[in-house]
Wavefront OBJ file of the C-alpha trace (Angstrom):
o trace
v -19.407 5.775 32.056
v -16.495 8.338 33.534
v -16.440 7.289 37.356
v -15.790 9.940 40.047
v -14.680 9.449 42.836
v -16.170 11.482 46.269
v -16.177 12.194 49.510
v -18.794 11.248 51.694
v -19.645 12.703 55.473
v -16.859 9.804 56.876
v -14.074 10.784 54.701
v -14.109 7.304 52.830
v -14.415 7.469 48.808
v -17.500 6.674 47.292
v -17.451 5.817 43.848
v -20.425 7.362 41.251
v -21.447 6.253 37.962
v -22.337 9.456 35.924
v -25.321 8.785 33.524
v -24.715 8.239 30.017
v -26.262 10.641 27.795
v -28.546 9.780 25.259
v -28.512 8.474 22.123
v -24.760 7.618 21.840
v -22.419 5.417 22.509
v -19.721 5.214 24.714
v -16.868 5.647 22.191
v -19.274 8.500 20.825
v -19.515 9.948 24.809
v -15.705 10.598 24.795
v -15.089 14.695 24.946
v -13.157 15.449 21.814
v -10.176 16.594 23.211
v -9.862 13.603 25.459
v -7.821 10.749 24.067
v -7.403 7.266 24.066
v -5.339 5.258 24.612
v -6.498 1.796 23.141
v -7.889 3.516 19.993
v -5.987 2.482 17.043
v -5.278 5.205 14.877
v -6.949 6.795 12.436
v -6.523 5.449 8.394
v -6.668 8.767 6.282
v -8.552 8.192 3.001
v -10.056 10.107 0.651
v -12.532 9.352 -2.476
v -13.429 10.726 -5.682
v -17.164 10.412 -5.956
v -19.208 9.053 -8.844
v -20.113 12.310 -10.201
v -16.950 13.974 -10.218
v -15.190 15.040 -13.340
v -11.565 16.531 -13.272
v -9.044 17.442 -15.742
v -5.941 18.150 -13.784
v -3.191 16.062 -11.734
v -4.238 14.876 -8.360
v -1.336 14.400 -6.198
v -2.005 13.502 -1.930
v -0.669 12.270 0.801
v -3.348 9.558 1.784
v -5.227 6.150 0.695
v -7.474 7.755 -2.391
v -9.806 5.694 -4.497
v -11.629 7.051 -7.695
v -15.023 6.136 -8.745
v -15.798 9.302 -10.735
v -13.680 10.397 -14.778
v -9.788 11.607 -14.175
v -7.916 13.159 -17.206
v -4.557 13.449 -15.736
v -2.018 12.023 -13.663
v -1.979 10.910 -10.394
v 0.130 10.322 -7.175
v 0.261 8.929 -4.457
v 3.424 8.422 -2.877
v 3.561 5.447 -0.214
v -0.123 5.439 -0.110
v -2.774 2.581 -2.460
v -4.965 3.808 -4.478
v -8.021 2.407 -5.663
v -10.479 2.627 -8.923
v -13.795 1.312 -8.448
v -16.033 0.327 -10.477
v -17.527 3.093 -12.399
v -13.975 5.058 -12.721
v -12.335 6.013 -16.041
v -9.257 7.165 -15.755
v -6.775 8.733 -18.732
v -3.533 9.338 -16.327
v -0.373 7.811 -15.391
v -0.972 6.124 -12.100
v 1.830 6.261 -9.220
v 1.516 4.553 -5.834
v 2.309 2.083 -3.518
v -0.708 -0.162 -3.934
v -3.447 -0.301 -7.004
v -6.684 -1.410 -7.415
v -8.156 -1.631 -10.171
v -12.119 -2.076 -10.925
v -13.018 0.509 -13.396
v -10.540 1.324 -16.327
v -7.310 2.961 -16.838
v -6.140 4.103 -19.565
v -2.740 4.946 -18.894
v 0.894 3.501 -17.686
v 0.616 2.332 -13.663
v 3.079 2.273 -11.311
v 2.699 0.716 -8.109
v 6.258 0.479 -6.092
v 4.409 -3.048 -3.712
v 0.951 -3.991 -6.288
v -1.272 -4.059 -9.059
v -4.333 -6.228 -8.527
v -6.859 -5.917 -11.841
v -9.633 -6.984 -10.464
v -12.732 -8.819 -13.084
v -13.964 -6.303 -14.414
v -11.647 -3.981 -14.190
v -9.240 -3.045 -17.406
v -5.927 -1.586 -18.128
v -4.539 -0.780 -20.716
v -0.418 0.477 -20.449
v 1.889 -0.842 -19.414
v 2.318 -1.665 -15.502
v 5.436 -1.664 -13.710
v 5.108 -3.046 -10.279
v 6.803 -5.640 -7.775
v 4.115 -7.971 -7.378
v 0.449 -8.430 -9.338
v -2.482 -10.107 -10.223
v -4.892 -9.959 -12.539
v -8.464 -11.720 -12.230
v -10.215 -13.703 -15.295
v -12.215 -11.471 -17.331
v -10.227 -8.662 -16.332
v -9.045 -7.222 -19.916
v -5.255 -5.948 -20.010
v -3.414 -4.620 -22.919
v 0.126 -3.219 -22.675
v 3.643 -4.654 -21.179
v 4.198 -6.051 -17.414
v 7.461 -5.097 -15.925
v 8.164 -7.281 -12.570
v 10.748 -5.752 -10.481
v 10.672 -8.024 -6.621
v 13.190 -5.325 -5.369
v 11.032 -2.216 -6.485
v 8.948 -2.660 -2.975
v 12.095 -2.421 -0.743
v 13.100 1.002 -2.794
v 11.304 4.474 -2.110
v 9.718 5.118 -5.357
l 1 2 3 4 5 6 7 8 9 10 11 12 13 14 15 16 17 18 19 20 21 22 23 24 25 26 27 28 29 30 31 32 33 34 35 36 37 38 39 40 41 42 43 44 45 46 47 48 49 50 51 52 53 54 55 56 57 58 59 60 61 62 63 64 65 66 67 68 69 70 71 72 73 74 75 76 77 78 79 80 81 82 83 84 85 86 87 88 89 90 91 92 93 94 95 96 97 98 99 100 101 102 103 104 105 106 107 108 109 110 111 112 113 114 115 116 117 118 119 120 121 122 123 124 125 126 127 128 129 130 131 132 133 134 135 136 137 138 139 140 141 142 143 144 145 146 147 148 149 150 151 152 153 154
């Protein structure tokens, strides 16, 4: 844990280790205000659960995973959007990267890439710099691939 130097009677520095806090790992025992220089920056992400239903627009500035039902545009500029296996979107989707495990009825615009996984389905046009559609995935629409799109701002 933390080591403190105490002065003994002769004036020499002695290292004394504080006892660990029961039930906490070293990472958990760090005081909330203390900065950890070697810790990676926390990634910001959000998730909408399978029982969540939204009618309206969703915008955000962090990665998002949707597992529920969304009826309205989804804009996650500069970040990743994961459409979970139980998700059903009736949406115009815009993000840096889109991964589809569920169903999207609407156009998908991704600055970097779109991945439609085996059980995923997209019924609408896709515009992206890179695309991957796995065997078994469903797709009906047009694809526009522009490799320079990833270098331009969304």
